[in-house]
N, C-alpha and C positions, 0 to 999 in steps of 0.2 A: 580460585572459585570455591566457595563453601560447599562441601559435599553434603552437609546436613540440609542445606537449602534445596539442593537438587533432589534429595531424597523426599523432602516434604512436597515439592512440586509433583514428583512422580506419584506420590501417595494421593494427592488431591486429584490428579488426572484419573487414577483408577477409581476413585470414589464418586467422581462427578457423573451425573446422569446426562448433563447437557453442558458442553464446554464450547465457548466462543473464543476465537483468537483474533486480536486486532493487531495488524502489522503496519509498520511505517518504513521510512527510508533506510533504517539500519538493516533491514532484510536485503535490500537491493545493493547497498554499497559493497557488501561482501561478494557480490557477483561482478563487481567492477563498474557499477553505475555511479556517476558522481552524485553527491547529495546537494542539498540546497541551503539548509539552515545551520549546519555546523560552522565552527569558526573558519574553516577553509572552504565552505560551501559556495555554490555559484552565486547565491544572492548577496554575498559580500562584495562581489565585483560587478554584478549586473543588477540594475533596478528592474524588478519583475514587471513593473507597470510599462516598461518600454518594450518588452518582448513577449510576455505571457499573459496578456490581459485582453479584455474586450476592446479597450481603446486601441491596442496594437493591431488586433485583428481588423478593426474597422478603418483605422487611419494610417497604419504603417504595415500594410499587409506583407510587403516583400521582406521586411525585417522579421516579422512574425513567422513567416513561412521558412525563412532561412534558419531561424533559431530552432524550430521544430524538426526540420530536416536534419540539422546537426544532432539533435537529441535522439532521433530515430536511428541515425547512423551509429551513434554511440552504443546502441544495443547490439550491433553486429559483433559477434564473437563472445558476447556475454551470455551466460547460461545460469539456470537455477543452481544454487549450491545445496549442500547436504541438509541444511536447515529447512529449505523449501521441501525437500523430499521427505524429511521426517514428518512435517505437518501433513503432507499428502498421505503418508502411510498411516498416521494417526486417524485421519478421516476414514480410511478404508477399514480400520479396526474399530470404528465407532467411538474413539476417544476424543475426537474433535468433530463438532457438528457443522460448523461453518467458520469461514474466515472473512473478516471485514478488513479491507486493506486501503491504505492511502496511496499505494504504489500503482503506477500506470503501465508497468512493463509486462504484466501478465505472466510473470515467472511462477506464480502459484499454480496457475492452470497448466503451464508447461511442465511443471513438476508432477502433476497428476491430481491436484486438488480440484474438486468439482463444484462445491458449494461456496463460491467466492462472491462477495459483494464489493464491487469496485466503487469506493466512495468518491474518488477523484477522476473517475472515468478510466480510459485506457488510450495509450498512444499508438496502438497497433491497428486501429481501425479509423476510417476517415468518412466524413460526410460533407455535404455542401452547406455552408452557412446560410445561403440564400433560400434554397428549396428543400433542404434536409435530405436530399437524395444520397444514398450510400454510394461511396466510390471506392476504387481500389487504392490501396496504399501506394502502389507504384505510380499512380497518376499524380498523387501529391508530391512524391519524391521527384518526379519529372517536371514539376511546376506547371502542370496542366490545369485548366479550369474545369468546372463541372461539365460533364458530357451532356447533361440534360438542359441546363440553363445558362452555362458559361459563368456561373458564380464562383465564389471563393471556396476552395476546399480547405478543410481544417481537421486536425485529429480530434477524436472524441474524448478529449481531456477537459477537466473543469478549469476554466481560466479565472484569473483574478477578476472579480466583478460578476461572476456567475454563481448561481446556486448549485449545491450538490444535487446529483440525480435523485429524484424523490424515491424511486423504488428501491435503490440500493440503500439509501439512508434509512428508509422505513423498515426494510428487512433487517438491517443491522441493529436498529433501535429495538425492534421487537425481540430479536434473538438474545441480545445481551440483557434485556430486562428480565428474561426468564432463565438465565444461565445460573447453574450452580457454581461455575468457575469461569472467570474471564482471564485470559492470559494476554497481556499486552507486550508486544515484542518490537524493539527497534524503532521506537518513536519517542520524540521529546515532548509530545502532547502539547504543542504550542499553537496548533491550528484549530480554530473554532469552525464548525461545531463538533468535529471528531473528538476533540479533547474532553468533551462532556460525556461521551459514551460510557467510559468505565464507571462513572458515578451512578449509572442506571442499574448496574449489577448488584443484586441483593445477596449474592453468594460470595464466595471467596474471590480475591483479586490478586493476581501475580504480575509483577513488572520485571521485564528483562530488557536491559539496555546497557550500552557502554558507559553512558553518563546518566546516572539515576538521581542526581542531586535535587533538581528543582521540582520533579514531578512525582516523587515517591511517597509522599505523606498519606495519600489516600489508599495505599495498597497494603494487603495483609502479608505479602511476601515480595521482597525486592532482591533480585539477583543481578549483580553487576558483571557484565561480560558480553561478548559478541553473540549475536543471534545464532550463528552456526554452531559455536562451541557449546552454548548452553543447551540448545535443542538436541544436538547429537549426544551429549552426555546424559541428558534426561532420558533419551530413547534407550540407552543402554540399561538404565535402571527399570525400564518398563518391559523389557524382554522377559 
């Protein structure tokens, strides 16, 4: 890892009056969460339309429910790593103003980050698809119907075929548009419209990822490495 690049990132962090962080699956995989789009990711073996789409919710509900129960159970025993904690500490110190994340595990909040925009929703809360009534996660895991209308319970994630939550996307768009610095961490930037967000930043843009090949041309600084390693090493330079 190039120490001069880390020093430059730390310098930009200190100079910026408004910094936005955009995170993707690379933040979560280091906590033990399987990813989706890497060469060994889940979508290489599972067609997402069969399990994580509106079609699956409406027409193959038992398969849909079992898939998400499996995903929720995968979170058991997984925790935020040091990189998540660094971002939370930077927010406390005023170095980071918000995080926009594609991840649904809520590890940023668990680590202590407060201003988080969940662009793809979250898998920790549940609602009824039919009447929108909030339900307990335990009810979904126990395969119960909605207590209010007996409808289908579902996690509050964005499915294939659904739009991103307006408020989260609007807040992220507004924030990154006025940022002096955007730091993109652990995402291959393949998914629309989130992959368009860095282009809105008029300030400096830094990209941190294990694979920086296809998505790095629009950035002022590119650091190849894991989210945890880069963030923890940058934190040492900010002390």
